[in-house]
N, C-alpha and C positions, 0 to 999 in steps of 0.2 A: 504493500498500500504504499510505501516511501516513495516510488516512483510515480505512482497516480497522484500523489499529493505535489510533488516535483512538477508534473506537467499542468496540473490544473493552475499553480502559481505561476506558471509561465505562459497563460494565456492559450491552452488548449482546451479543447472543448471534448471533455473525456467520458465516454460510456464503459463502464466495466461489463465485461461478457464472461459469464460463468452459470452453466446451467445448474450448478448445485445452490448456487446464490441467488438465482433469478428472483425479483421481486424485493429483495433486501436492498437497503442503500449503503454505499460506501463515499465517505466524504461528500455526502449529500446528494450523491448521484446514483439513481436507480440501475439496479444491475440487470442486463439482458440475458436472455437464455441462449441467444445465438447471435452470432456475429452479423447476420442479415437484419436482426432486430435493432442493431446499432448503426445501420446504414443512415446517411452516406459516409463513406469512411475516407479519411485523410491516411492517417497513419495506424497501423494494428501494430501493437507491442505485444509480443508472444511470450508468455510466461508458462509453457507447456513442454513436455518433453519432447525433443526432435522426433520421435516416431510420430508424433501428432501433427507435423508442422505441414506436410505434404497436402493433406485435407485443407488443412485452414489457408494454405497459399491458394489452392485451386478456388476455395470460396471467395477469398479476397479478390482473385483475378475475376470472378463472375461479377462481384460486386463492385469492381473498379477503384479499389483502393489505390491510392498514390504511392505509398511506402510501406514496407514491412521491416519493424525492428524486431529482430530475434535477442533475447537476452543472453546473458552469461551462460555458456554452455550449451546453448540451443543452437545447432548447426543442421542443415540438410540441404547439400549442395545441390541436388538435383530439383528441389523445390524453388530454389533461389534462382537457379537458371529458367525455370518456367516463368517465374514473376519478372525476371529481367525481360525476358522475351516478350511478355505482355506489357512491357515499358514502366513496370513498378521499381521504384528504387528500394535495395534491400541491404540491411545493416545486419549481419550475424554475429553472435558471441559479443555482443556488446551491450552495456547498459547506459541509457541517456543521461543519467544523473553523472555518472562517471565521466562519460565523455564530454559533457557539458562542461564540468569542473576543469577538465583538460584542455578542451579547444573553444569554450564559450560560445557554443552552437545556436543557443536558445536567447531569446529576448532577456536583458537584464535591466 
């Protein structure tokens, strides 16, 4: 939830997606059950095991996401290739909070 808080503080409109927590709220935001319930999508920040990334990427492509950010330890080269071929920016094995501290990527 620290990453979500960070993104909210930096002006991102965040919709958490988790079928097990759907209907609850996190940081004042309603949790959606499915990715399509959170559309339109700009950035998808993936906190799932790498084995689940392929299906998420395929759905992100279908829903027209602009970028996919896979958290530390989350890597799927084949899914990343499909996303890039669809024009989606992909970041793997990185955390936006850590990268912002290092590179100042977001609004401050």
